[in-house]
N, C-alpha and C positions, 0 to 999 in steps of 0.2 A: 551576388546575394550575400548579405552579411550573415556570418555563421551564428551570431548571437540571436538572430530572429527566426531560427529554424529549430524545430524539435522533431521527435519521432511522430508526433501527431500531425505534423505539417508545419508550414510557415505561418508565423503569427501575422494576422491580418493588419494591414496598414490603416492609417487614419482616413485616407481617401476612399478606400473600399468600404470601410465601416460607415463613413459619412453618407455615402450614396445609399447603402442599405438602410440606414436610419431614415433618410429622406423618403425612400420608397415606403417604409413602414408608416411614417407619419401621413403620407398621402393616402395610404390604404385606410388608416383609422379615420381620417377626415371623410373619405368616401363612404365608409360604413355609417358614420354619423349622418351624412346627407341622405343615405338610403333610408335609414331609420326615420329621419325627420319627414321625408317625403312619403314613406309608406304609412305614416300616421296621419299626416295632415291632408293628403289627397282624398282618403275616404270621407273625412269630415266635410271637405269642400264639395265632393261629388254627390254623396248620399244624403247628407244632412243640410247642405247648403249653408255651411258655417264658414265664416271668414277665418282662414288659418292665422292671420295676423292679429286681428282684434277679438277673435273668438265670438263674434256677434252674428246672429242668423240674418239672412236676407229674406225678409218677409214683406209681403205686399198686402196692403189693406190694414185691418185691425191688428193690434198687438196680440202676441200669443199669450196663452193663459199662464198662470203663475207656475204650475207644475212643470211645464216645458222649460220655463226660464230657469227654475231651480236645477232641473236635470242638465240643461245646457251648461250652467255654471259649474256644476260638479264635474261634468265631462271635460270642460276646459282646464279645470285644476288638475285632473288626473293626467291629461295630456302634457301639461307643463311639468308635472312631477316625473313622468316617464321620460321626457326628453332630457331633463336635468340628470336623472339617474343614468341614462344611457351615455350622456357626455362624461360622467364620472367613472363608469365601469368598463366601457368598451376598450379604452386604452389599456388599463391594467390586465383585463382578461386576454386581450390580443397578445400582449408582450409576454405575460407570465405563462399562460397556457402553452403557446407555441414554443417558447424557449425551453420549457420543461419537457414537453412531449417528444420533441425531435431535436432540440438544440438549435433550431432555426426558425426565425420568422420568415414571412414571404420575402421580405427584402434581403435578408441574409441568404436565403435559398437562391435567389436570383443572382446575388454576387458571389455565391460559392463559398460562404464562410459559415462557421458553426461556433456556438458557445459551449465551452466545456469547463469542468473544474480544473484546478492546477494539476491534479493527478491524471487528467485525461478522461475522467468518467463524466457521464451526464450529470447536470445539476438537478436538485430537487426543487419542490415548490418553495420551501423557505428561502433558499438562495435566490431563486428567481424573483421572489417578492422583494427581498433586500436590494437586488440589482435594479428593480423597477423604481423603487423609491430613491435609490442612489443616483438616478438621473438628475434629481434635484440638486444633489451635492456637486455633480459635475457642471450643472448649469449656473448655479448661484454665483460663483466667482467669475462672472463675465465669460462663461464657457471655458475657463481655464482647465477644468476637470477633463473636458474632452481633448484639449490640446496636449494634455500630459502624455497621451499616447505617442507623441512625436519623440519624446526623450526616454520613455520607459523601454527597458531592454526586452520586455515581452509585449510591448504595444498595449499596455493596460491603462484604462482610464480610472477616474476616481470610483465610479460605480463598480468596475471590475474588482478593484482592491477591496471595496466594502464587502462584496459577495464572494471573494476568493475564486474568481473565474478569469478566463482569458478567451480571446476570440482567435480562431485559427481558420486557415483555409481547409475546406473539407477534402476527404481523401481523393475524390474524383475531380476536384477543381483546385488543386494546390497552386497551379500556375496556368496562366492564360494559354501559353503555347501547348501545354499538355491537354487542355480542354479542346483546343482546336484540332490537335492530333487525333483525339478520340472521335470528334465529329467527322474528320476526314476518313478515319478507318471504318466508321459506320457506313459511309456511302461507297467506299472503295477499298474494302479490306482484302488482305492477302488470304486466299482460301486454299487450304489443304485438306478440306473435309473429305471423308471417305465413308464407304459403307461399313457400318459397325460390325456386321457379321463377317464380311470378307477380311476386315482387319484382324479380328480375333482368330480367324482360320489361318491367316498368314503368320501370325505372331508365334504360333506353336513351334515352328521350326527356326525362329530367329532369336538369338540371344538378346534379351531386352534388359534395360537398366533404368532405375529411378535415380535421377540426378537432382540434387538440391544446390541452388546457387544463392548464397546469402550475402547481402550488402548492407552497410550501415547507414546509407543516406539515399535520398530520393534521386539525386543526380545519377548515381551509379545504377540504380534500378532502371531509370529511363534509358541510359546508355546500353544496358544489358538487353533490354527488350528490343531496342532498335537493331542491335547486332543479330538477335534471333530472327527478327523480321527480314533483314537484308539477306541472311543466310538462306532462308526459305525461298526468297525471290530468286536468288542466284543459283539455287539448286545444289548448294554445298552440302546440305544435310537435310534430314527429315525429322520432324517432331511429331510424335504420335499423340501426345496429350500434354497439357500445361495448365497449371493453377498457381495463384499468387496468395501469399499469406504475409502477415506481420506478427512478430513476436514481441510483446511489450517488455518493459523493464522487469516486471514481476513474473515473467515466464508464461503469460497467457497468449495462446496462439489463436489468431483470428483470420478467417478466410476473407480476403479482399475481393476476389472474383476469379473468373476463369477466362483465359485468353484475352488479356487486356488489349494487346495489339494484334494478336494472331488468332484466327478462327480455325482451329485444327480439328474441331468436331468431336474429339474424344477427350474426356477429362483425365488427367494423369493419375490422380489418386483413385478414381473410380475403376480405371482399368487395372491398376495395381491390386485392388481388392479382388477383381475377377481372376487375376493371375495367382491368387492365393498367398498374398503377403501376410505373414502372421501378425497377430496383434502386438506381440512382444517387439517385433521389429518396427512396427509403427511407432510404438512408444520410444524406442531407441532413436529413431529418426527425429522425433520431436525433441528429444533431449540434446541431440547433436546440434540443433539449430541454436545459435547464440541469441541471447536476449537483446532487445532493443535493435532488431534487425528486420529488414524486408527479406523475404525468401521466395524464390520461384522454384516450383517443383515441376520438373519436366520428365516425360516418359519418352525415351529414345532407344534405338537399337545400339548394340555395342560399338559398331563402327562409327555411327553418327555421334555417339557420346564423346569419343576421342576428338572428333573435329570440333564439336561444340565447346568442349572444355578448353581446347587450345586457343580458340578465338576469344572466348570470354576472359580467360586468364591473361591474355596478352593486352587487353584493352581496359580491364576493370580490376578492382581489388577484391573480387568476390571470393568467398570461402566456398569451395566446391567439394561435394561428397558424392560418391557413387554407391549404389546399392543394387547388386545383381538380382534379377527376378527369375525364378524357375517356374515356367508354365506347366501346370498339371493338365494332361490331355483330357481327363474326364471332366475336370472343373470347367475348362474352356469350352469343351463340347456342350456341356449343359448350358453355359452362358450363351452360346451361339443359338441353341434351340429356343431359349426363353427370352432372348433379347427383343426389345421393341425399339426400332430405329427412330420412331417419332416421339418417344417419351423417355429421354435419357436425363436423369437427374444428377445434379452435382453432389458428390459425397464429400463432406468436410473431413479433414485429416483426423480429427478427434472422434469421428463417428464411423470410421472405415472398418469393414470386414468383421462384423459381429460373429460370423461363422468361423472365422480364423481362431477365435478363442476356444473352440471346441477341442476336445481331445483328438490327437492325430488318428487314433484308431476309429473313433466315431466318424470323423470326416471321411476316412477311407471307405467305411461301410456305406455312408450316404452317397458318395461319389459312385461306388460300384453299383448300387441299386439304381441310381438315375441312369447310369450308362447302360445297364442291362435292359431297362425299360425302353430306352431309345433304340437299342439294337433289335429288340423284338419287332418294332415297327418298321425298321429299315431293311430287313432282309437278311438271309444267311451270310452273304459275303461281308457286309458291314459288321454283322455280329461277331464273326470270327476275328476280324482285324481289330475292332475295338476291344473285344474281350482279351485278346493277347496283350494289347497295350495296358489294359486295366490290371491284368495279372502282374505284369512287369512293374507297374507303379506300386501295387500292393506289396510286392516283394521288396522293393526298395524302401518303402516305409517301414516294413517289418524289420529289416536289417537296422534301419536307423533307430527304431524303438528299442531294439535289443542293446545297441550301443548306449543309448540314453539310460536304459534301465540299469546296466552295469555301472555306469558312472554314478547314478543316484544311490546304488547300493554301497559303493565305496564311500560316498559322502555320508551316508547314514552310519556306517561303521565308524568313521572318524568322529562324527558327532556323539555317538554313544561313548567313545573313549573320552572325549572331552567332558561329557556329563559325569562320568565316573570320577575323573580327576577333580572336577569342580565340587562334587559331593565330599570327597576326602578333604579338600581345602576348606570347605564350609564347616565340616565337623571340627577341624583343628581351630578355625577362627572362633567358633562358638565356645570351645573349651577355654580359649584364651580370654574371651570376653567375660565368661563366668568367673574366671580367676580374678580378673581385674575388678569386677563388681564386688566380689567377696573382700578383696583387699581394701577397696574404697569404703565399704561399709564398716570395716574394722577401724580404719583411720577416722571416720566420722564419729564412731563411738568413743574412741580414745580422746579425740579432740573435744567432744562435748563434756567428757568427764574431767578435763583439765581445769585447774583453778584459773581465775582471770589473769593473774600475773604471769602465768606460763604461756598463754595463748599468743602473746606477742612474739616470743621466741619461735613458736611453731609456725608462725606466719613469715618468718625471716624478716622481721621489721628492723629498722635501725637500732643500734645499740642503746642510744640515749632514750628511745621510746621503750625498748624492751626492759630496760633497767627499772623502770617505774611502772606504776599501774596505768593501764590505758585510759585515755579520756573517756568520759561517760558516753559521748557521742559515738566514738568508734566501738566501744564495748557493746553498745546497743545494736550497732549495725552488724557486728560479728555474731552476736547472739541471735539476731533475726535471721541471718543467713543459715546458721546451724539448725535453727528450728525448721527451716525449709530443706534440710539435708543437702545444703550446698556449702562447699568449702570456700571461705573468703579468699579473695584474690587481691593482691596489692597492685596498685597502679601508681606511676610516677607523674603522669600528666593529669591535671584536673579536668573534669568535664564542664561543658558550657551550662552553668546553672541558670543563666538567663532564659534558657528554653523552658524552664518551669514557670507555669502561670503564677504571677504574683511576685516573682523574683526579678528585680532589675539590676543594673550594673552596681548600684550602691550596696544592695543586699548581697549581691554575689561576692563583692570584695570583703564584706563582713564575715560571710561564711568561710571564704578562703582563709581569712585571718584566724578564724577559730579552728582551722584544720579540717573543715568539712569541704570536700572537693568532688564528691560523686553523687549521682542521683540516689543511690541506695542509702548513703549516709543521711541525706536529707529526709528520705522516707522513713528512716528509723528513729529520727529525733522525736522527742516528746514535745508537747505544746509549750511547756515552760522553757525547755532548752531552746526551742526555735525562737520564741519571743525574746529570750535573753540574748541570743547571738545576734539577732537582727536589731536589737536595741530600739524597740518600737516606742515612739512617744504616745501620748494619749490619743491623738487623732488617728495615728497609724494603727494602734491597737484595736480601734473600732472597725477599721476597714480591712485589715489583713486577717484572713481565715487560715490558721495553721493547718487545720485538717484538710482543706482543699489543696494547700501547697504540698503536703505530704502525699496525698492521693495522686496528684499529677506527677510528682517525682517518682513514685512507684511505677506509674504507667510508663514513664520514659525509661526507667531501668528495665522493665520487661521488654519494651520495644527495641531497645539497643542491646539486649542480651548482656546487661551489666549488673545483674543481681549478685550481690556479694562483693562488689568492687569496693575496696578500701583505699583511699588516697593517703599516701605516706610522704608526699613531697612537701617542700617548703611553700608557704603562701606566696603566690606570684605577685609581681608588681602590677599595678593598674595601668596597662598600656593605653587606655582610653584618655589618659591625661595628655598624651602626645597628639598634636594636631594631625589629622588625617587617618587616625586609627580608630575604628569603630569595633563593635562586638564581633563582627565576622572576621576581620583581620586579626583581632586579638586572639581569637580561638585558633586560628591557623598558626600563629606564632607559638602559642602554648603547645599545640600538637607537635610542632617541630622541635620542642625542647627548649625554646627561648622563654624563660619565665621572669627574668629580672631585667632592669634597665641596663645593668652592666653587660649582660649577655647580648642585649640588643645593640649596645654601643660597639661591641666587638665584631658584629656581623658586617659583611660587605653589602653594598647595594645589589650586587648580582645575586647573592644568597637570598636577600630579602625579596627580590623580584621573583625568584623561583618558588619561595615558600608561600608568598601571598597570592601569586597568580592572579593579579588584578586584571580587569578587562583592558584591552589595548587602547581604546579611545581615551581613557582617563587613568594614566599611570601615576601612582603616588610619587612624591618626592622622597625617595628612600634616604638620600643624603641628609635631608632635613630631619627625618626620623632619628638617624644616628646621632646628629648634633643635639637634638632635644633629649635623647636618652643619656648622653654623656653629662648634660647639665643636671638631669634629675638624679643620676646615680651619685653625683657629688654633693647634691644638696641634702641637708639634714632632714630627717623625717619629722 
């Protein structure tokens, strides 16, 4: 079996199996249409003596009156409409409803396959509808859409791809030999069933363990179950209870069934609950099971567990874990008295032992009350024996509770110490934050009171800029940030101004040339300054809305947390002049510190490949970029 055709949900169904299932479904739909046709036409022929083909009445003698003729004509038209509607809707209803309700049409059920989504979950009505109409897409290109399942790694056809589904073999019919094996076991199964009450009575004095056997694929599961079956037949060991689960990739545990190959009569998890397995241990067992695995939960005594583990570990790659069970006399005794051998239900691992979540003291009281009630009915001898056992059990639980209480007290003292330390640290941190806020407020006040000529020095701007008065665009951006009580921050790399609605590559380069390189600077420009920098002609002046541009630039500054950013770098070269460089690659080069043709010409193809990170199917010609940058860096502007 090819590995690529198998997943946790089972083996992907092949084209032959799916074709036979589809042929069965088509025959069923045709049969339904024939039944509908016959069920409508036969009453017309039998009761009204109307010819089903010509829809004319067989009358002898004089012609019928006009009323009967009109009624007959109307009835014929209704019959024709009903038959046409039935022919149009029976197929969609059959395929969509059945595929949605259970994942299987009748044909797929017979062939043992199921339709699921790609994540393994059942599909809904929208997907089923898309899949039904997708049959047309698979049929139109001469049936090529159906044949595509031969080469697809998931055996998906065109309508599967449209609906996002795949077809797999169902859990209980993944392979034909497994299905035959189940039929064989049904008629001649290995039987180790026993009396439920006698088993509970015997298990009190026998060390018992819950063993989990986890495997990652179906072949190992089948091998493991055959080993267990053969061991029972040969009398090498005894299995008290057995259940099977599967744990999905997202950690969801699902019960597959009980005793797939072996009828041992008692369910492993049910008996574990009877033996008092705490809910916390149940959760730990679930957590220990690896995701995307099959798991068999077996209940065996200690000696047989050793034998079972050795033979399983020798022939499979199963992950084996053992969990000892301590039977409580009172609990088991109560189970013996209240058990009904003819009505044993399977208890799923996620629903086991609701009473185990009770406080230990409460459970002990309940057990003692139940035991005393049984003792009163059983006589003095049984009362004394059972009472002594109950007292010993209560003493053991009391000692365990004392140890647990002492441990909890120590944990509580440690937590109180940690809380006190955290409170001291929190007070210190609050004092430091308050001091920083006061200092920041003072700096903002001093900065706002500075003349415009001194603010450049306060921002640590280049000396040539600080020596002169700031440009009006930058001064407006600084003042707008101060008004919002935000200190301006200098950036060296310009932002992608083409992200602003209304700004294209040409307008972006004009803004860069004017020293405007951040969303915040564009948002702070006045309408006149923006029109002047963009150099709008008469036609552009009518279509460009400066207010909308500034509003979108402010939105981008808020979303990118860049309010108050002031660009102080040199205007970058327009890399879009180079063949193969668009706005996205241009911004990646700017972000990497490559702003000029000279810097681009000095880069290596390996560096450019790492910076641009282009998709592998269409790698740019970085050597050609470097050659074009060298020519552009030497050409006069």
